N, CA, C and O atoms as a Maestro MAE file, in Angstrom:
{
 s_m_m2io_version
 :::
 2.0.0
}

f_m_ct {
 s_m_title
 :::
 protein
 m_atom[268] {
  # First column is atom index #
  i_m_mmod_type
  r_m_x_coord
  r_m_y_coord
  r_m_z_coord
  i_m_residue_number
  s_m_chain_name
  s_m_pdb_residue_name
  s_m_pdb_atom_name
  i_m_atomic_number
  :::
  1 25 19.419 -8.143 25.716 1 A "MET " " N  " 7
  2 3 18.657 -6.970 25.326 1 A "MET " " CA " 6
  3 2 18.393 -6.108 26.553 1 A "MET " " C  " 6
  4 15 18.173 -6.610 27.655 1 A "MET " " O  " 8
  5 25 18.421 -4.816 26.336 2 A "LYS " " N  " 7
  6 3 18.143 -3.894 27.423 2 A "LYS " " CA " 6
  7 2 16.638 -3.813 27.654 2 A "LYS " " C  " 6
  8 15 15.853 -3.838 26.706 2 A "LYS " " O  " 8
  9 25 16.257 -3.719 28.883 3 A "ALA " " N  " 7
  10 3 14.837 -3.612 29.232 3 A "ALA " " CA " 6
  11 2 14.384 -2.165 29.153 3 A "ALA " " C  " 6
  12 15 15.131 -1.258 29.521 3 A "ALA " " O  " 8
  13 25 13.169 -1.943 28.678 4 A "GLY " " N  " 7
  14 3 12.581 -0.612 28.678 4 A "GLY " " CA " 6
  15 2 12.927 0.275 27.495 4 A "GLY " " C  " 6
  16 15 12.509 1.433 27.472 4 A "GLY " " O  " 8
  17 25 13.682 -0.224 26.497 5 A "ILE " " N  " 7
  18 3 14.031 0.643 25.363 5 A "ILE " " CA " 6
  19 2 13.230 0.314 24.111 5 A "ILE " " C  " 6
  20 15 13.264 1.072 23.142 5 A "ILE " " O  " 8
  21 25 12.508 -0.809 24.116 6 A "HIS " " N  " 7
  22 3 11.768 -1.231 22.938 6 A "HIS " " CA " 6
  23 2 10.343 -0.673 22.968 6 A "HIS " " C  " 6
  24 15 9.726 -0.598 24.030 6 A "HIS " " O  " 8
  25 25 9.820 -0.279 21.790 7 A "PRO " " N  " 7
  26 3 8.451 0.251 21.755 7 A "PRO " " CA " 6
  27 2 7.427 -0.855 21.996 7 A "PRO " " C  " 6
  28 15 7.703 -2.036 21.783 7 A "PRO " " O  " 8
  29 25 6.258 -0.456 22.436 8 A "ASN " " N  " 7
  30 3 5.170 -1.381 22.692 8 A "ASN " " CA " 6
  31 2 4.640 -1.918 21.364 8 A "ASN " " C  " 6
  32 15 4.291 -1.134 20.482 8 A "ASN " " O  " 8
  33 25 4.576 -3.230 21.208 9 A "TYR " " N  " 7
  34 3 4.129 -3.881 19.978 9 A "TYR " " CA " 6
  35 2 2.782 -4.537 20.259 9 A "TYR " " C  " 6
  36 15 2.715 -5.529 20.985 9 A "TYR " " O  " 8
  37 25 1.711 -3.991 19.691 10 A "HIS " " N  " 7
  38 3 0.373 -4.481 20.004 10 A "HIS " " CA " 6
  39 2 -0.501 -4.506 18.749 10 A "HIS " " C  " 6
  40 15 -0.084 -4.047 17.686 10 A "HIS " " O  " 8
  41 25 -1.719 -5.047 18.881 11 A "GLU " " N  " 7
  42 3 -2.637 -5.119 17.752 11 A "GLU " " CA " 6
  43 2 -3.236 -3.749 17.457 11 A "GLU " " C  " 6
  44 15 -3.604 -3.011 18.370 11 A "GLU " " O  " 8
  45 25 -3.331 -3.419 16.165 12 A "VAL " " N  " 7
  46 3 -3.874 -2.146 15.706 12 A "VAL " " CA " 6
  47 2 -4.902 -2.438 14.620 12 A "VAL " " C  " 6
  48 15 -4.647 -3.230 13.713 12 A "VAL " " O  " 8
  49 25 -6.057 -1.799 14.714 13 A "LYS " " N  " 7
  50 3 -7.086 -1.938 13.685 13 A "LYS " " CA " 6
  51 2 -6.808 -0.895 12.600 13 A "LYS " " C  " 6
  52 15 -6.718 0.298 12.888 13 A "LYS " " O  " 8
  53 25 -6.671 -1.354 11.346 14 A "VAL " " N  " 7
  54 3 -6.398 -0.465 10.220 14 A "VAL " " CA " 6
  55 2 -7.707 -0.258 9.465 14 A "VAL " " C  " 6
  56 15 -8.375 -1.221 9.089 14 A "VAL " " O  " 8
  57 25 -8.069 1.014 9.246 15 A "VAL " " N  " 7
  58 3 -9.313 1.366 8.560 15 A "VAL " " CA " 6
  59 2 -8.951 2.163 7.317 15 A "VAL " " C  " 6
  60 15 -8.311 3.211 7.408 15 A "VAL " " O  " 8
  61 25 -9.367 1.659 6.138 16 A "CYS " " N  " 7
  62 3 -9.098 2.338 4.880 16 A "CYS " " CA " 6
  63 2 -10.278 3.245 4.537 16 A "CYS " " C  " 6
  64 15 -11.389 3.046 5.028 16 A "CYS " " O  " 8
  65 25 -10.026 4.238 3.692 17 A "SER " " N  " 7
  66 3 -11.091 5.149 3.283 17 A "SER " " CA " 6
  67 2 -12.127 4.454 2.407 17 A "SER " " C  " 6
  68 15 -13.239 4.961 2.261 17 A "SER " " O  " 8
  69 25 -11.786 3.293 1.813 18 A "CYS " " N  " 7
  70 3 -12.746 2.544 0.997 18 A "CYS " " CA " 6
  71 2 -13.689 1.717 1.853 18 A "CYS " " C  " 6
  72 15 -14.667 1.172 1.340 18 A "CYS " " O  " 8
  73 25 -13.415 1.610 3.155 19 A "GLY " " N  " 7
  74 3 -14.271 0.852 4.056 19 A "GLY " " CA " 6
  75 2 -13.678 -0.474 4.488 19 A "GLY " " C  " 6
  76 15 -14.254 -1.152 5.338 19 A "GLY " " O  " 8
  77 25 -12.561 -0.856 3.934 20 A "ASN " " N  " 7
  78 3 -11.913 -2.112 4.294 20 A "ASN " " CA " 6
  79 2 -11.264 -1.986 5.676 20 A "ASN " " C  " 6
  80 15 -10.630 -0.975 5.978 20 A "ASN " " O  " 8
  81 25 -11.424 -3.014 6.509 21 A "ASN " " N  " 7
  82 3 -10.825 -3.049 7.845 21 A "ASN " " CA " 6
  83 2 -10.015 -4.320 7.990 21 A "ASN " " C  " 6
  84 15 -10.405 -5.368 7.474 21 A "ASN " " O  " 8
  85 25 -8.883 -4.239 8.691 22 A "PHE " " N  " 7
  86 3 -8.136 -5.430 9.055 22 A "PHE " " CA " 6
  87 2 -7.314 -5.130 10.294 22 A "PHE " " C  " 6
  88 15 -7.079 -3.971 10.636 22 A "PHE " " O  " 8
  89 25 -6.881 -6.185 10.958 23 A "VAL " " N  " 7
  90 3 -6.116 -6.054 12.196 23 A "VAL " " CA " 6
  91 2 -4.701 -6.540 11.935 23 A "VAL " " C  " 6
  92 15 -4.493 -7.587 11.321 23 A "VAL " " O  " 8
  93 25 -3.740 -5.774 12.405 24 A "THR " " N  " 7
  94 3 -2.336 -6.136 12.283 24 A "THR " " CA " 6
  95 2 -1.636 -5.759 13.584 24 A "THR " " C  " 6
  96 15 -2.257 -5.211 14.495 24 A "THR " " O  " 8
  97 25 -0.371 -6.048 13.664 25 A "ARG " " N  " 7
  98 3 0.405 -5.671 14.847 25 A "ARG " " CA " 6
  99 2 1.378 -4.572 14.453 25 A "ARG " " C  " 6
  100 15 1.967 -4.609 13.373 25 A "ARG " " O  " 8
  101 25 1.544 -3.586 15.345 26 A "SER " " N  " 7
  102 3 2.375 -2.440 15.028 26 A "SER " " CA " 6
  103 2 2.871 -1.777 16.301 26 A "SER " " C  " 6
  104 15 2.408 -2.074 17.402 26 A "SER " " O  " 8
  105 25 3.828 -0.868 16.124 27 A "THR " " N  " 7
  106 3 4.298 -0.048 17.240 27 A "THR " " CA " 6
  107 2 3.594 1.300 17.270 27 A "THR " " C  " 6
  108 15 3.938 2.166 18.074 27 A "THR " " O  " 8
  109 25 2.593 1.482 16.379 28 A "TYR " " N  " 7
  110 3 1.801 2.713 16.357 28 A "TYR " " CA " 6
  111 2 1.126 2.879 17.712 28 A "TYR " " C  " 6
  112 15 0.565 1.918 18.239 28 A "TYR " " O  " 8
  113 25 1.168 4.082 18.286 29 A "ASP " " N  " 7
  114 3 0.749 4.261 19.668 29 A "ASP " " CA " 6
  115 2 -0.766 4.303 19.893 29 A "ASP " " C  " 6
  116 15 -1.204 4.263 21.042 29 A "ASP " " O  " 8
  117 25 -1.575 4.382 18.839 30 A "LYS " " N  " 7
  118 3 -3.029 4.404 18.996 30 A "LYS " " CA " 6
  119 2 -3.609 3.046 18.614 30 A "LYS " " C  " 6
  120 15 -2.915 2.216 18.027 30 A "LYS " " O  " 8
  121 25 -4.883 2.817 18.946 31 A "ASP " " N  " 7
  122 3 -5.520 1.534 18.672 31 A "ASP " " CA " 6
  123 2 -6.095 1.436 17.270 31 A "ASP " " C  " 6
  124 15 -6.417 0.337 16.818 31 A "ASP " " O  " 8
  125 25 -6.233 2.566 16.563 32 A "GLU " " N  " 7
  126 3 -6.817 2.558 15.233 32 A "GLU " " CA " 6
  127 2 -5.991 3.441 14.307 32 A "GLU " " C  " 6
  128 15 -5.629 4.561 14.668 32 A "GLU " " O  " 8
  129 25 -5.693 2.935 13.114 33 A "LEU " " N  " 7
  130 3 -4.899 3.644 12.131 33 A "LEU " " CA " 6
  131 2 -5.740 3.847 10.880 33 A "LEU " " C  " 6
  132 15 -6.248 2.875 10.322 33 A "LEU " " O  " 8
  133 25 -5.899 5.089 10.427 34 A "HIS " " N  " 7
  134 3 -6.687 5.410 9.243 34 A "HIS " " CA " 6
  135 2 -5.745 5.636 8.068 34 A "HIS " " C  " 6
  136 15 -4.809 6.433 8.146 34 A "HIS " " O  " 8
  137 25 -6.012 4.910 6.962 35 A "ILE " " N  " 7
  138 3 -5.191 5.029 5.760 35 A "ILE " " CA " 6
  139 2 -6.079 5.384 4.578 35 A "ILE " " C  " 6
  140 15 -7.299 5.242 4.654 35 A "ILE " " O  " 8
  141 25 -5.474 5.846 3.482 36 A "GLU " " N  " 7
  142 3 -6.237 6.257 2.305 36 A "GLU " " CA " 6
  143 2 -6.321 5.162 1.248 36 A "GLU " " C  " 6
  144 15 -7.321 5.074 0.535 36 A "GLU " " O  " 8
  145 25 -5.289 4.325 1.131 37 A "VAL " " N  " 7
  146 3 -5.241 3.294 0.097 37 A "VAL " " CA " 6
  147 2 -4.782 1.986 0.722 37 A "VAL " " C  " 6
  148 15 -3.807 1.957 1.473 37 A "VAL " " O  " 8
  149 25 -5.491 0.898 0.409 38 A "CYS " " N  " 7
  150 3 -5.105 -0.427 0.880 38 A "CYS " " CA " 6
  151 2 -5.063 -1.382 -0.312 38 A "CYS " " C  " 6
  152 15 -5.286 -0.963 -1.448 38 A "CYS " " O  " 8
  153 25 -4.783 -2.639 -0.068 39 A "SER " " N  " 7
  154 3 -4.688 -3.608 -1.160 39 A "SER " " CA " 6
  155 2 -6.044 -3.900 -1.793 39 A "SER " " C  " 6
  156 15 -6.099 -4.421 -2.906 39 A "SER " " O  " 8
  157 25 -7.138 -3.575 -1.108 40 A "ALA " " N  " 7
  158 3 -8.473 -3.815 -1.665 40 A "ALA " " CA " 6
  159 2 -8.882 -2.732 -2.658 40 A "ALA " " C  " 6
  160 15 -9.730 -2.982 -3.515 40 A "ALA " " O  " 8
  161 25 -8.303 -1.540 -2.566 41 A "CYS " " N  " 7
  162 3 -8.726 -0.450 -3.445 41 A "CYS " " CA " 6
  163 2 -7.583 0.133 -4.288 41 A "CYS " " C  " 6
  164 15 -7.826 1.012 -5.114 41 A "CYS " " O  " 8
  165 25 -6.351 -0.335 -4.100 42 A "HIS " " N  " 7
  166 3 -5.233 0.185 -4.878 42 A "HIS " " CA " 6
  167 2 -5.332 -0.311 -6.321 42 A "HIS " " C  " 6
  168 15 -5.563 -1.501 -6.534 42 A "HIS " " O  " 8
  169 25 -5.167 0.554 -7.308 43 A "PRO " " N  " 7
  170 3 -5.306 0.142 -8.715 43 A "PRO " " CA " 6
  171 2 -4.369 -0.980 -9.144 43 A "PRO " " C  " 6
  172 15 -4.738 -1.778 -10.005 43 A "PRO " " O  " 8
  173 25 -3.198 -1.069 -8.587 44 A "PHE " " N  " 7
  174 3 -2.262 -2.134 -8.960 44 A "PHE " " CA " 6
  175 2 -2.810 -3.499 -8.566 44 A "PHE " " C  " 6
  176 15 -2.704 -4.452 -9.339 44 A "PHE " " O  " 8
  177 25 -3.395 -3.607 -7.373 45 A "TYR " " N  " 7
  178 3 -3.892 -4.887 -6.888 45 A "TYR " " CA " 6
  179 2 -5.273 -5.231 -7.440 45 A "TYR " " C  " 6
  180 15 -5.626 -6.409 -7.500 45 A "TYR " " O  " 8
  181 25 -6.057 -4.242 -7.840 46 A "THR " " N  " 7
  182 3 -7.397 -4.504 -8.364 46 A "THR " " CA " 6
  183 2 -7.384 -4.725 -9.873 46 A "THR " " C  " 6
  184 15 -8.404 -5.119 -10.439 46 A "THR " " O  " 8
  185 25 -6.262 -4.483 -10.535 47 A "GLY " " N  " 7
  186 3 -6.163 -4.694 -11.968 47 A "GLY " " CA " 6
  187 2 -6.666 -3.529 -12.785 47 A "GLY " " C  " 6
  188 15 -6.887 -3.684 -13.986 47 A "GLY " " O  " 8
  189 25 -6.855 -2.379 -12.193 48 A "GLN " " N  " 7
  190 3 -7.353 -1.205 -12.889 48 A "GLN " " CA " 6
  191 2 -6.250 -0.193 -13.171 48 A "GLN " " C  " 6
  192 15 -6.529 0.963 -13.490 48 A "GLN " " O  " 8
  193 25 -5.008 -0.624 -13.055 49 A "GLN " " N  " 7
  194 3 -3.885 0.283 -13.268 49 A "GLN " " CA " 6
  195 2 -3.800 0.655 -14.743 49 A "GLN " " C  " 6
  196 15 -3.929 -0.200 -15.619 49 A "GLN " " O  " 8
  197 25 -3.588 1.913 -15.001 50 A "LYS " " N  " 7
  198 3 -3.464 2.406 -16.364 50 A "LYS " " CA " 6
  199 2 -2.065 2.972 -16.546 50 A "LYS " " C  " 6
  200 15 -1.559 3.692 -15.685 50 A "LYS " " O  " 8
  201 25 -1.449 2.644 -17.666 51 A "LEU " " N  " 7
  202 3 -0.134 3.170 -17.970 51 A "LEU " " CA " 6
  203 2 -0.280 4.547 -18.593 51 A "LEU " " C  " 6
  204 15 -0.997 4.712 -19.580 51 A "LEU " " O  " 8
  205 25 0.382 5.516 -18.035 52 A "MET " " N  " 7
  206 3 0.351 6.861 -18.596 52 A "MET " " CA " 6
  207 2 1.439 6.932 -19.670 52 A "MET " " C  " 6
  208 15 2.630 6.892 -19.365 52 A "MET " " O  " 8
  209 25 1.017 7.038 -20.915 53 A "ASP " " N  " 7
  210 3 1.965 7.062 -22.021 53 A "ASP " " CA " 6
  211 2 2.084 8.491 -22.534 53 A "ASP " " C  " 6
  212 15 1.210 8.987 -23.244 53 A "ASP " " O  " 8
  213 25 3.171 9.135 -22.165 54 A "THR " " N  " 7
  214 3 3.397 10.497 -22.632 54 A "THR " " CA " 6
  215 2 4.400 10.465 -23.760 54 A "THR " " C  " 6
  216 15 5.513 9.961 -23.608 54 A "THR " " O  " 8
  217 25 4.007 10.994 -24.862 55 A "ALA " " N  " 7
  218 3 4.853 11.107 -26.057 55 A "ALA " " CA " 6
  219 2 5.229 9.750 -26.644 55 A "ALA " " C  " 6
  220 15 6.274 9.624 -27.281 55 A "ALA " " O  " 8
  221 25 4.386 8.728 -26.436 56 A "GLY " " N  " 7
  222 3 4.618 7.432 -27.047 56 A "GLY " " CA " 6
  223 2 5.822 6.670 -26.531 56 A "GLY " " C  " 6
  224 15 6.378 5.844 -27.254 56 A "GLY " " O  " 8
  225 25 6.238 6.922 -25.308 57 A "ARG " " N  " 7
  226 3 7.435 6.280 -24.774 57 A "ARG " " CA " 6
  227 2 7.259 4.774 -24.594 57 A "ARG " " C  " 6
  228 15 8.180 4.001 -24.855 57 A "ARG " " O  " 8
  229 25 6.074 4.363 -24.148 58 A "VAL " " N  " 7
  230 3 5.846 2.935 -23.939 58 A "VAL " " CA " 6
  231 2 5.872 2.197 -25.271 58 A "VAL " " C  " 6
  232 15 6.494 1.140 -25.379 58 A "VAL " " O  " 8
  233 25 5.205 2.740 -26.286 59 A "ASP " " N  " 7
  234 3 5.215 2.109 -27.608 59 A "ASP " " CA " 6
  235 2 6.619 2.077 -28.205 59 A "ASP " " C  " 6
  236 15 7.003 1.096 -28.841 59 A "ASP " " O  " 8
  237 25 7.373 3.134 -28.004 60 A "LYS " " N  " 7
  238 3 8.745 3.194 -28.513 60 A "LYS " " CA " 6
  239 2 9.611 2.125 -27.836 60 A "LYS " " C  " 6
  240 15 10.435 1.480 -28.484 60 A "LYS " " O  " 8
  241 25 9.415 1.950 -26.536 61 A "PHE " " N  " 7
  242 3 10.162 0.926 -25.803 61 A "PHE " " CA " 6
  243 2 9.773 -0.466 -26.291 61 A "PHE " " C  " 6
  244 15 10.637 -1.317 -26.504 61 A "PHE " " O  " 8
  245 25 8.478 -0.697 -26.467 62 A "LYS " " N  " 7
  246 3 8.030 -2.016 -26.934 62 A "LYS " " CA " 6
  247 2 8.518 -2.308 -28.348 62 A "LYS " " C  " 6
  248 15 8.798 -3.465 -28.664 62 A "LYS " " O  " 8
  249 25 8.630 -1.300 -29.208 63 A "LYS " " N  " 7
  250 3 9.162 -1.516 -30.559 63 A "LYS " " CA " 6
  251 2 10.642 -1.902 -30.517 63 A "LYS " " C  " 6
  252 15 11.090 -2.768 -31.269 63 A "LYS " " O  " 8
  253 25 11.394 -1.248 -29.627 64 A "ARG " " N  " 7
  254 3 12.832 -1.508 -29.567 64 A "ARG " " CA " 6
  255 2 13.157 -2.824 -28.904 64 A "ARG " " C  " 6
  256 15 14.027 -3.553 -29.380 64 A "ARG " " O  " 8
  257 25 12.474 -3.151 -27.804 65 A "PHE " " N  " 7
  258 3 12.869 -4.305 -26.998 65 A "PHE " " CA " 6
  259 2 11.826 -5.407 -26.957 65 A "PHE " " C  " 6
  260 15 12.149 -6.529 -26.564 65 A "PHE " " O  " 8
  261 25 10.598 -5.135 -27.343 66 A "GLY " " N  " 7
  262 3 9.555 -6.150 -27.338 66 A "GLY " " CA " 6
  263 2 9.599 -7.014 -28.589 66 A "GLY " " C  " 6
  264 15 10.343 -6.742 -29.532 66 A "GLY " " O  " 8
  265 25 8.793 -8.046 -28.572 67 A "ARG " " N  " 7
  266 3 8.738 -8.944 -29.740 67 A "ARG " " CA " 6
  267 2 7.578 -8.611 -30.605 67 A "ARG " " C  " 6
  268 15 7.369 -9.257 -31.632 67 A "ARG " " O  " 8
  :::
 }
 m_bond[267] {
  # First column is bond index #
  i_m_from
  i_m_to
  i_m_order
  :::
  1 1 2 1
  2 2 3 1
  3 3 4 2
  4 3 5 1
  5 5 6 1
  6 6 7 1
  7 7 8 2
  8 7 9 1
  9 9 10 1
  10 10 11 1
  11 11 12 2
  12 11 13 1
  13 13 14 1
  14 14 15 1
  15 15 16 2
  16 15 17 1
  17 17 18 1
  18 18 19 1
  19 19 20 2
  20 19 21 1
  21 21 22 1
  22 22 23 1
  23 23 24 2
  24 23 25 1
  25 25 26 1
  26 26 27 1
  27 27 28 2
  28 27 29 1
  29 29 30 1
  30 30 31 1
  31 31 32 2
  32 31 33 1
  33 33 34 1
  34 34 35 1
  35 35 36 2
  36 35 37 1
  37 37 38 1
  38 38 39 1
  39 39 40 2
  40 39 41 1
  41 41 42 1
  42 42 43 1
  43 43 44 2
  44 43 45 1
  45 45 46 1
  46 46 47 1
  47 47 48 2
  48 47 49 1
  49 49 50 1
  50 50 51 1
  51 51 52 2
  52 51 53 1
  53 53 54 1
  54 54 55 1
  55 55 56 2
  56 55 57 1
  57 57 58 1
  58 58 59 1
  59 59 60 2
  60 59 61 1
  61 61 62 1
  62 62 63 1
  63 63 64 2
  64 63 65 1
  65 65 66 1
  66 66 67 1
  67 67 68 2
  68 67 69 1
  69 69 70 1
  70 70 71 1
  71 71 72 2
  72 71 73 1
  73 73 74 1
  74 74 75 1
  75 75 76 2
  76 75 77 1
  77 77 78 1
  78 78 79 1
  79 79 80 2
  80 79 81 1
  81 81 82 1
  82 82 83 1
  83 83 84 2
  84 83 85 1
  85 85 86 1
  86 86 87 1
  87 87 88 2
  88 87 89 1
  89 89 90 1
  90 90 91 1
  91 91 92 2
  92 91 93 1
  93 93 94 1
  94 94 95 1
  95 95 96 2
  96 95 97 1
  97 97 98 1
  98 98 99 1
  99 99 100 2
  100 99 101 1
  101 101 102 1
  102 102 103 1
  103 103 104 2
  104 103 105 1
  105 105 106 1
  106 106 107 1
  107 107 108 2
  108 107 109 1
  109 109 110 1
  110 110 111 1
  111 111 112 2
  112 111 113 1
  113 113 114 1
  114 114 115 1
  115 115 116 2
  116 115 117 1
  117 117 118 1
  118 118 119 1
  119 119 120 2
  120 119 121 1
  121 121 122 1
  122 122 123 1
  123 123 124 2
  124 123 125 1
  125 125 126 1
  126 126 127 1
  127 127 128 2
  128 127 129 1
  129 129 130 1
  130 130 131 1
  131 131 132 2
  132 131 133 1
  133 133 134 1
  134 134 135 1
  135 135 136 2
  136 135 137 1
  137 137 138 1
  138 138 139 1
  139 139 140 2
  140 139 141 1
  141 141 142 1
  142 142 143 1
  143 143 144 2
  144 143 145 1
  145 145 146 1
  146 146 147 1
  147 147 148 2
  148 147 149 1
  149 149 150 1
  150 150 151 1
  151 151 152 2
  152 151 153 1
  153 153 154 1
  154 154 155 1
  155 155 156 2
  156 155 157 1
  157 157 158 1
  158 158 159 1
  159 159 160 2
  160 159 161 1
  161 161 162 1
  162 162 163 1
  163 163 164 2
  164 163 165 1
  165 165 166 1
  166 166 167 1
  167 167 168 2
  168 167 169 1
  169 169 170 1
  170 170 171 1
  171 171 172 2
  172 171 173 1
  173 173 174 1
  174 174 175 1
  175 175 176 2
  176 175 177 1
  177 177 178 1
  178 178 179 1
  179 179 180 2
  180 179 181 1
  181 181 182 1
  182 182 183 1
  183 183 184 2
  184 183 185 1
  185 185 186 1
  186 186 187 1
  187 187 188 2
  188 187 189 1
  189 189 190 1
  190 190 191 1
  191 191 192 2
  192 191 193 1
  193 193 194 1
  194 194 195 1
  195 195 196 2
  196 195 197 1
  197 197 198 1
  198 198 199 1
  199 199 200 2
  200 199 201 1
  201 201 202 1
  202 202 203 1
  203 203 204 2
  204 203 205 1
  205 205 206 1
  206 206 207 1
  207 207 208 2
  208 207 209 1
  209 209 210 1
  210 210 211 1
  211 211 212 2
  212 211 213 1
  213 213 214 1
  214 214 215 1
  215 215 216 2
  216 215 217 1
  217 217 218 1
  218 218 219 1
  219 219 220 2
  220 219 221 1
  221 221 222 1
  222 222 223 1
  223 223 224 2
  224 223 225 1
  225 225 226 1
  226 226 227 1
  227 227 228 2
  228 227 229 1
  229 229 230 1
  230 230 231 1
  231 231 232 2
  232 231 233 1
  233 233 234 1
  234 234 235 1
  235 235 236 2
  236 235 237 1
  237 237 238 1
  238 238 239 1
  239 239 240 2
  240 239 241 1
  241 241 242 1
  242 242 243 1
  243 243 244 2
  244 243 245 1
  245 245 246 1
  246 246 247 1
  247 247 248 2
  248 247 249 1
  249 249 250 1
  250 250 251 1
  251 251 252 2
  252 251 253 1
  253 253 254 1
  254 254 255 1
  255 255 256 2
  256 255 257 1
  257 257 258 1
  258 258 259 1
  259 259 260 2
  260 259 261 1
  261 261 262 1
  262 262 263 1
  263 263 264 2
  264 263 265 1
  265 265 266 1
  266 266 267 1
  267 267 268 2
  :::
 }
}
């Protein structure tokens, strides 16, 4: 491997807008990274995800292929 061509890989504190904090390792050049959505507040991971059914497409699919 060539010396001096790889980015610096260090610990970064990630701060979500919901207030959740965690530490990870990254090549991000600052010590703190601010994000809007994390696994603690994302609807998919919290179980609050809602299916948007426009024109009955989900029901039509379930009738054709579901049991």
